[in-house]
N, C-alpha and C positions, 0 to 999 in steps of 0.2 A: 445472609446472616440468620434469617428466620428458619431457613432450611436446616442449618447446623443445630440451632436450638431445638428444633423439632426432632432431629435425629438423636440428640443427647437425651431429650425427654423420653423418647421411645426406648432407647438403650436403658435408662434408669427404670422405666416401667417393666421391661423385660427382666431386669436384674431383681427388682422387688418381687415380681411374680415368681421367679425361680426360687428365691428365699422362702417365700410363703409355702410353695409346694414342697420344697425340701423339708421345712419344718413339719408340715402336715404329714408327709410320709414317715418321718422319723417318729412322730407321735403315734402314728397308727402302728408302726412296727413294734414300738414299746408296748402298746396295748395288746396287740396279738401275742407278743411274747408272754405277757402276764397271763392271758387267757390260756395259752398253750401250756404254761407251767402248771396252772390250776387244774386243767383237765388231766395231764399226766399225773399229777398228784392224786387225783381222785381215782383214776384207773389203778394206780399202784395200791391205794387204800382198799379198793374193791378186791384187788387180787389177794391181799392179806386176809381180808374178811372171808373170801371164798375158801382159801386154804384152811382157815380156822373152822369154817363150817363143815368142810370135808372131813377134817380130823375128828370133829365132834360127832358127826354122823357115823363115821367108822367106829368110834369108841362105843357108841350106842349100839351099833350092830353087833360088835364083839360081845358087849355085856348081855345082849338078848340072845346070843348064840346063833345069830344069822351069819352065814358066810359073807365075807366082804368081797364083792365082785371085782374090786380093784386089785386084789392080791391073788 
């Protein structure tokens, strides 16, 4: 009887550990997704700012009479 109780307890411990690990992995996945979305958003924002900078430099070059090397 003690052997059966021991196996039941072991099975319960394994199930509990599995639940904890699954929750931990789910939480980590959520945090990584948030970080990934944030990084992608910042990269997109940097791209927009670089496009604006390029446009402004081109306008300044045009105004100063310097040839634009991109065209």
